[in-house]
Legacy VTK file of the C-alpha trace (Angstrom):
# vtk DataFile Version 3.0
C-alpha trace
ASCII
DATASET POLYDATA
POINTS 107 float
1.671 8.352 7.996
2.084 9.452 11.607
-0.887 11.886 11.878
-3.176 9.189 10.522
-1.901 6.596 12.684
-2.093 8.684 15.871
-5.709 10.253 14.742
-6.821 6.931 14.394
-5.523 5.628 17.699
-7.027 8.400 19.591
-10.560 8.214 17.863
-10.653 4.514 18.637
-9.323 5.145 22.312
-11.880 7.380 22.963
-14.576 4.682 21.348
-13.204 2.066 23.406
-13.558 3.952 26.959
-17.193 3.339 26.837
-17.407 -0.345 26.469
-13.764 -1.434 27.688
-13.112 -4.923 29.120
-10.017 -6.767 29.880
-8.372 -8.257 26.795
-7.633 -11.710 26.661
-4.281 -13.222 25.193
-6.465 -14.367 22.228
-7.468 -10.836 21.646
-4.030 -9.459 22.143
-2.612 -11.446 19.542
-5.816 -10.801 17.095
-4.894 -6.741 17.809
-1.196 -7.280 17.526
-1.730 -9.156 13.965
-4.195 -6.604 12.585
-1.161 -3.785 13.945
1.668 -6.003 12.106
-0.561 -6.273 9.062
-1.784 -2.574 9.013
1.783 -1.423 9.585
3.011 -3.868 6.562
-0.088 -2.517 4.434
1.158 1.198 5.082
4.774 0.505 4.373
3.666 -1.428 0.948
1.429 1.237 -0.197
4.438 3.930 0.190
6.850 2.181 -1.461
4.277 1.372 -4.402
3.627 4.942 -4.371
6.928 6.171 -4.924
7.534 3.612 -7.594
4.566 4.429 -10.279
1.743 6.744 -10.639
-0.870 7.514 -8.138
-3.609 7.324 -10.767
-2.815 3.618 -11.698
-2.891 2.398 -7.996
-6.326 4.063 -7.207
-8.220 1.536 -8.826
-6.240 -0.931 -6.520
-7.013 0.787 -3.484
-10.819 -0.394 -4.438
-10.036 -3.871 -4.506
-10.294 -3.712 -0.872
-14.451 -3.657 -1.272
-13.309 -7.229 -2.873
-11.505 -8.606 -0.031
-14.190 -7.241 2.408
-17.118 -8.316 0.637
-15.399 -11.719 0.510
-14.483 -11.737 4.369
-17.808 -10.501 5.229
-19.657 -13.667 3.225
-17.122 -16.448 4.770
-16.629 -15.120 7.988
-20.086 -12.901 8.893
-22.236 -15.128 6.542
-23.233 -11.719 4.744
-25.168 -12.091 1.667
-23.848 -9.407 -0.618
-26.577 -6.721 -2.000
-26.712 -6.440 -5.972
-25.314 -3.210 -6.134
-22.167 -4.706 -4.277
-21.457 -7.340 -6.673
-21.906 -5.029 -9.852
-19.705 -2.558 -7.974
-16.859 -4.994 -7.350
-17.476 -6.578 -10.968
-16.790 -3.082 -12.026
-13.417 -2.433 -10.017
-12.478 -6.275 -11.285
-12.909 -5.491 -14.834
-11.195 -1.901 -14.367
-8.288 -3.512 -12.952
-8.192 -5.863 -15.658
-7.791 -3.803 -18.307
-5.856 -1.347 -16.827
-3.493 -3.699 -16.435
-3.690 -5.258 -19.740
-3.930 -1.850 -21.731
-0.199 -0.799 -19.343
1.408 -4.406 -21.081
0.293 -3.599 -24.457
1.556 0.007 -23.934
5.066 -1.319 -22.279
5.358 -3.549 -25.693
LINES 1 108
107 0 1 2 3 4 5 6 7 8 9 10 11 12 13 14 15 16 17 18 19 20 21 22 23 24 25 26 27 28 29 30 31 32 33 34 35 36 37 38 39 40 41 42 43 44 45 46 47 48 49 50 51 52 53 54 55 56 57 58 59 60 61 62 63 64 65 66 67 68 69 70 71 72 73 74 75 76 77 78 79 80 81 82 83 84 85 86 87 88 89 90 91 92 93 94 95 96 97 98 99 100 101 102 103 104 105 106
């Protein structure tokens, strides 16, 4: 976790130097929330990987595409491409099927 975050920080810092401007309190608040949610997400992912197999968790990682599509539609008025809609549908179906099959095998 440490090396990944240090790498992301370094690349982001170098890229932001070119377009640097002073931050408002609103910007700092949003960045703080983004950082806090990022830390919480990383910690939750680590705990989940400890408790179950990574092969079961992998499809849930792809569910980020679903959330990014919804946020893009609501916040940025982006219309998702048909390939995105098909891909998200496949991901949702596979996650549902995995959960259903896991419940069946535990019964």
